[in-house]
C-alpha positions in Angstrom: 118.8 161.7 13.6 119.6 158.2 15.0 123.5 157.8 14.9 123.8 156.0 11.4 122.0 159.6 9.7 124.3 161.6 12.2 127.3 159.6 11.0 126.4 159.6 7.1 126.0 163.3 7.6 128.8 164.1 9.0 130.8 161.9 6.8 129.1 163.9 3.7 131.6 165.6 1.1 135.2 164.1 2.8 137.9 163.2 0.5 139.9 160.1 1.2 141.6 159.3 -2.3 140.4 155.4 -1.4 136.6 154.0 -0.8 138.0 151.2 1.9 139.1 153.2 4.2 136.1 155.9 4.0 133.7 153.3 4.5 136.1 151.7 8.0 135.8 155.3 8.6 132.4 155.2 8.6 131.6 152.0 9.9 134.1 153.4 12.8 132.2 156.6 13.5 128.7 155.1 13.6 130.0 152.6 16.9 130.9 155.9 18.3 127.7 157.7 18.1 126.1 154.4 18.9 127.6 154.6 22.8 125.5 158.0 22.6 127.6 160.6 24.2 129.6 163.4 23.0 132.7 162.5 21.2 135.7 164.5 21.7 136.3 166.3 18.3 139.2 168.3 17.1 141.3 169.9 14.3 144.3 171.4 14.3 145.4 175.1 12.8 149.0 175.8 12.7 149.1 179.8 13.1 152.0 180.0 10.4 149.7 183.7 8.9 148.2 186.2 10.3 144.6 185.5 8.8 142.8 182.3 8.3 141.1 182.0 5.0 138.3 180.2 3.0 140.3 177.0 3.0 140.1 176.9 6.7 136.5 177.7 6.7 136.1 173.9 4.9 137.2 171.9 8.2 135.7 174.8 10.2 131.8 174.2 9.0 133.1 170.6 9.8 133.9 171.2 13.0 130.2 173.4 13.7 128.4 170.5 12.2 129.7 168.3 14.8 129.0 171.3 17.6 125.5 171.2 16.9 125.2 167.8 17.5 125.9 168.6 20.6 129.8 166.8 20.3 132.9 168.7 22.1 134.9 170.6 19.9 138.4 171.8 20.2 140.0 174.3 17.8 143.2 173.2 18.3 146.0 176.5 17.6 149.7 174.6 16.9 151.3 176.7 19.1 154.5 174.3 19.3 153.8 172.5 15.7 153.9 175.7 13.9 157.3 176.4 14.6 158.1 173.9 12.1 155.5 174.3 9.7 153.0 171.3 8.2 155.2 170.2 5.4 151.7 168.3 3.7 151.6 170.2 1.2 154.6 171.8 0.2 157.9 170.2 -1.5 160.8 172.6 0.1 161.4 173.2 3.5 159.1 176.1 5.0 160.6 178.5 6.6 160.6 178.4 10.7 158.8 181.5 12.4 159.7 182.5 15.6 157.8 182.7 18.7 156.4 186.3 18.9 154.8 185.8 15.6 153.1 182.4 16.4 151.8 183.8 19.4 150.7 186.9 17.7 148.9 184.9 14.9 147.5 182.7 17.2 145.7 185.5 18.8 144.3 186.2 16.0 143.2 183.0 15.1 140.9 182.7 18.2 139.0 185.8 17.2 138.7 184.7 13.4 137.5 181.3 14.3 134.6 182.6 15.8 133.0 183.8 12.6 132.1 180.4 11.9 132.2 178.6 15.2 129.9 179.6 18.5 132.5 180.8 21.0 130.1 179.4 24.1 130.6 175.6 22.7 134.1 175.7 21.2 137.3 174.7 23.4 140.5 176.6 22.6 143.9 175.0 23.1 147.5 175.3 22.1 149.8 171.9 21.4 152.1 174.5 23.4 150.8 173.1 26.2 151.9 169.5 26.5 154.8 169.6 23.5 156.6 172.2 25.4 157.1 170.0 28.4 157.7 167.1 27.1 160.7 164.6 28.0 163.8 163.2 26.0 162.5 160.0 27.1 159.2 160.5 26.6 160.1 161.7 22.8 162.1 159.1 22.1 159.6 156.5 23.1 157.3 158.4 20.6 160.1 157.8 18.1 160.5 154.3 18.3 156.6 154.1 16.7 157.8 155.0 13.2 160.1 153.9 10.7 162.1 156.3 8.3 160.7 154.2 5.4 157.2 155.3 6.5 158.1 159.0 6.4 160.2 158.5 2.9 157.2 156.8 1.3 155.3 160.4 1.7 154.6 162.1 -2.1 156.1 165.2 -1.1 159.1 163.4 1.0 159.9 161.0 -2.0 159.8 164.0 -4.5 162.3 165.9 -2.6 164.3 162.0 -1.7 164.5 161.8 -5.5 165.8 165.2 -6.4 167.9 165.1 -3.4 166.5 168.0 -2.1 167.1 168.0 1.7 164.9 166.9 3.6 164.9 168.0 7.7 164.6 166.0 11.2 162.1 168.5 12.1 159.7 167.7 9.2 160.2 164.4 10.2 159.2 165.1 13.8 156.1 167.0 12.2 153.7 164.1 12.3 154.6 162.6 15.3 153.7 165.6 17.2 150.8 166.7 15.4 149.6 162.6 16.3 150.5 163.0 19.9 148.1 166.2 19.8 145.4 163.3 19.3 146.8 161.2 22.4 146.5 164.5 24.5 143.3 165.2 23.7 142.4 161.8 23.8 140.0 162.6 20.5 137.3 160.5 18.8 137.4 162.6 15.8 140.1 164.1 13.9 139.4 166.5 10.9 142.0 167.7 8.3 142.1 168.3 4.4 143.1 165.3 2.6 146.9 166.2 2.8 146.9 165.5 5.9 146.0 162.1 5.9 149.3 160.5 7.0 149.5 163.0 9.8 146.1 161.8 11.1 146.9 158.1 10.6 149.7 158.5 12.9 147.6 160.2 15.4 145.5 156.6 15.4 148.9 154.7 15.3 149.7 156.6 18.9 146.4 156.4 20.0 146.9 152.4 19.9 150.4 152.4 21.5 148.7 154.7 24.9 146.0 152.4 25.4 143.2 154.3 23.7 141.0 154.0 20.9 141.8 155.3 17.9 139.9 158.3 16.4 138.1 158.3 13.5 139.6 160.7 10.5 137.7 162.9 8.6 139.4 164.1 5.6 138.1 167.0 3.7 139.3 168.0 0.6 141.5 171.0 -0.6 140.4 174.4 -2.0 141.4 176.3 -5.0 142.6 179.7 -4.4 141.6 182.6 -6.8 144.1 181.6 -9.5 141.6 178.4 -9.7 144.8 175.8 -9.9 146.6 176.1 -6.6 145.4 175.3 -3.0 144.3 178.6 -1.5 147.7 179.4 0.8 148.6 182.9 1.7 152.2 182.3 0.9 151.0 182.0 -3.2 149.4 185.0 -3.1 146.1 183.4 -4.3 144.0 183.5 -0.8 140.6 185.5 0.5 141.2 186.3 4.1 138.9 185.2 6.8 138.8 188.6 8.1 138.9 190.8 4.9 135.8 193.2 4.9 132.6 191.9 2.9 133.1 194.0 -0.2 136.6 192.7 -0.5 135.7 189.3 0.0 132.9 189.3 -2.4 134.8 191.4 -5.1 137.8 188.3 -5.1 135.2 185.9 -5.1 133.9 187.7 -8.0 137.2 187.1 -10.0 138.0 182.9 -9.6 137.7 181.4 -12.8 134.0 179.7 -14.1 136.3 176.5 -13.5 136.7 177.1 -9.8 133.1 178.0 -8.9 131.5 174.6 -8.6 134.1 173.6 -6.2 133.8 176.5 -3.9 129.9 175.8 -3.9 130.6 172.5 -2.8 133.3 173.0 0.0 132.1 176.3 1.0 127.9 176.7 1.0 125.1 174.4 2.4 123.6 173.9 -1.8 122.7 170.5 -2.1 123.4 168.5 -5.5 120.2 169.4 -7.0 120.4 172.3 -6.1 123.4 173.1 -8.0 122.4 170.8 -10.7 119.8 173.0 -11.4 122.1 176.4 -11.3 124.5 174.4 -13.6 121.6 173.3 -16.1 120.5 176.7 -16.3 123.9 178.6 -16.9 124.2 175.5 -19.6 121.3 176.8 -21.0 121.7 180.6 -20.4 118.9 181.0 -18.8 121.5 182.1 -15.9 124.4 184.1 -16.8 127.8 182.9 -15.6 128.2 186.3 -13.3 124.3 185.9 -11.8 126.0 182.4 -11.3 129.1 184.0 -9.1 127.0 186.5 -7.5 124.8 183.8 -6.2 128.0 181.6 -4.3 129.6 185.5 -3.2 126.3 185.9 -1.6 126.1 182.7 0.0 129.5 182.9 1.5 129.1 187.1 2.9 125.9 185.7 4.4 127.5 182.8 6.3 130.3 185.0 7.2 128.6 188.3 7.7 125.1 189.0 7.7 122.7 188.8 4.4 122.6 192.7 4.7 126.2 192.8 4.4 125.7 190.5 1.5 123.3 192.7 -0.5 125.3 195.7 0.4 128.8 194.2 -1.3 126.7 192.7 -4.5 125.7 196.7 -4.6 128.8 197.6 -4.0 130.0 195.4 -6.6 127.5 196.2 -9.4 128.4 200.1 -8.7 131.6 199.7 -9.2 133.2 197.1 -11.1 130.3 196.4 -13.6 129.0 200.0 -14.0 132.9 201.6 -13.4 131.7 204.5 -10.9 133.9 205.5 -8.0 131.9 204.6 -4.5 131.0 207.2 -2.7 131.9 205.7 0.6 135.3 205.2 1.2 137.5 205.2 4.2 138.6 208.7 5.4 142.0 209.9 6.3 142.5 213.1 7.9 145.7 214.7 6.8 145.9 217.2 9.2 147.2 214.9 11.8 150.5 214.2 9.8 153.2 216.8 9.3 153.6 218.1 6.0 157.0 216.0 5.1 155.4 212.9 6.2 152.6 213.1 3.7 153.6 210.4 1.5 151.6 207.9 0.0 153.7 204.8 1.1 153.3 206.5 4.5 149.6 206.8 4.4 148.8 203.6 3.9 150.6 202.6 6.4 148.8 204.8 9.1 144.9 204.7 7.6 143.0 202.0 8.8 140.1 200.0 7.0 136.8 199.4 9.3 138.2 195.8 10.3 141.4 197.5 11.6 144.0 196.5 9.2 146.4 199.1 7.8 146.0 199.4 3.8 149.8 198.9 4.0 151.2 197.0 6.8 154.7 198.8 5.9 155.8 201.4 4.6 158.0 199.6 3.1 155.2 197.2 1.3 153.1 200.3 0.5 155.8 201.0 -1.8 156.1 197.5 -3.0 152.5 198.1 -3.9 153.2 201.6 -5.7 156.0 199.6 -7.7 153.5 197.0 -8.1 151.1 199.8 -10.4 148.5 198.5 -7.6 147.7 202.0 -6.7 145.8 204.9 -8.7 145.5 208.4 -7.7 142.8 210.2 -8.6 142.1 207.4 -11.5 145.5 207.6 -12.4 147.6 204.7 -12.0 151.4 206.3 -10.4 154.3 204.3 -10.9 156.4 206.2 -7.9 156.1 207.5 -4.2 153.6 210.7 -4.5 153.0 213.5 -1.9 148.7 213.5 -0.8 146.8 216.7 -0.4 143.0 217.0 0.4 140.5 215.7 -2.0 143.1 213.0 -3.0 141.5 209.9 -3.8 143.7 206.4 -3.9 142.4 203.3 -5.1 144.5 199.9 -3.9 144.1 196.9 -5.7 141.0 196.3 -7.3 138.9 197.0 -3.5 140.3 199.0 -1.6 139.4 203.2 -1.6 140.7 205.8 0.7 139.9 209.8 0.6 142.0 212.4 2.3 140.3 215.2 4.0 141.7 217.6 6.4 
């Protein structure tokens, strides 16, 4: 591709909410690409949860597009900004995490990122490298480039201001610190969700002040969660984790509302508009059933993240378990003989038994008890409402997609 073709390809599937801004970004991107050099491209990810989700891979897939065209890609972890948490998609203050939580989550993010990005071509950085050591004088100088009015114009802050809800200074400073990332990385391009527009523009402002050519900003649509309404988020319980097992991920994709399927095709697969429109026509004419339409989606996503073999196996598992109502023969097995008789309560075993990806069925004993209280667990095909002792031969179903068999 020549530089104009590259620019049009890289700016595809973006969402700015303003055609003039999109046209300006396309023009600036063409100019940078015409210089015939690798561009410095990055996207930031605050490690505010243990797992990345399918919502995160929208920006990661765009990073991969740049990677495959020979550009320099940085996966930036918000090791410092994560202490505050990005307020862009929130109408209330985020809870602040501890340094230990952020470090643990950061390690997980790095590992999971390589499911989408090429580890040999990806530069992993953390913004604590420069934000932790910034001096008071430098910080005050950064603050001098913005006004309070600029921040209060943000939609989520404006709503909170109108309701007289508190807005904390730390939240104001988030965009400032994220903008400084662009300066430190001397970024040519920054990628983010469409809700990140304010933060990305802050980077352009600061780059000009530091004598740098302002970055091109590429903003992408937001993926709705499994409820089909709210953005995908761990905190709202509507997410699909990038680190989930293929069978579980496939089942969750199959559970999304019909209205959200097109959104997932557009944002999480390489299917083009013509192919997608043909699929939609087939669904409308009943040539293709809605469930097979979703299976096509689930298969494409699982194939990209894992492999075509695991996608086919997940499809077979779904059909046998959920369409035919069969209990899977292939379950995780847990040896009861390795624990004492008085420690065989279901909640304890859920906290000890490991899934193939190394995660526990329940991250803690208390979480196991919560799952029981929420009627999310069956033992031998019977829903249970209280913690019980398990015995050899018992089969446990956790949620819809996880199965456990107790053996000697």
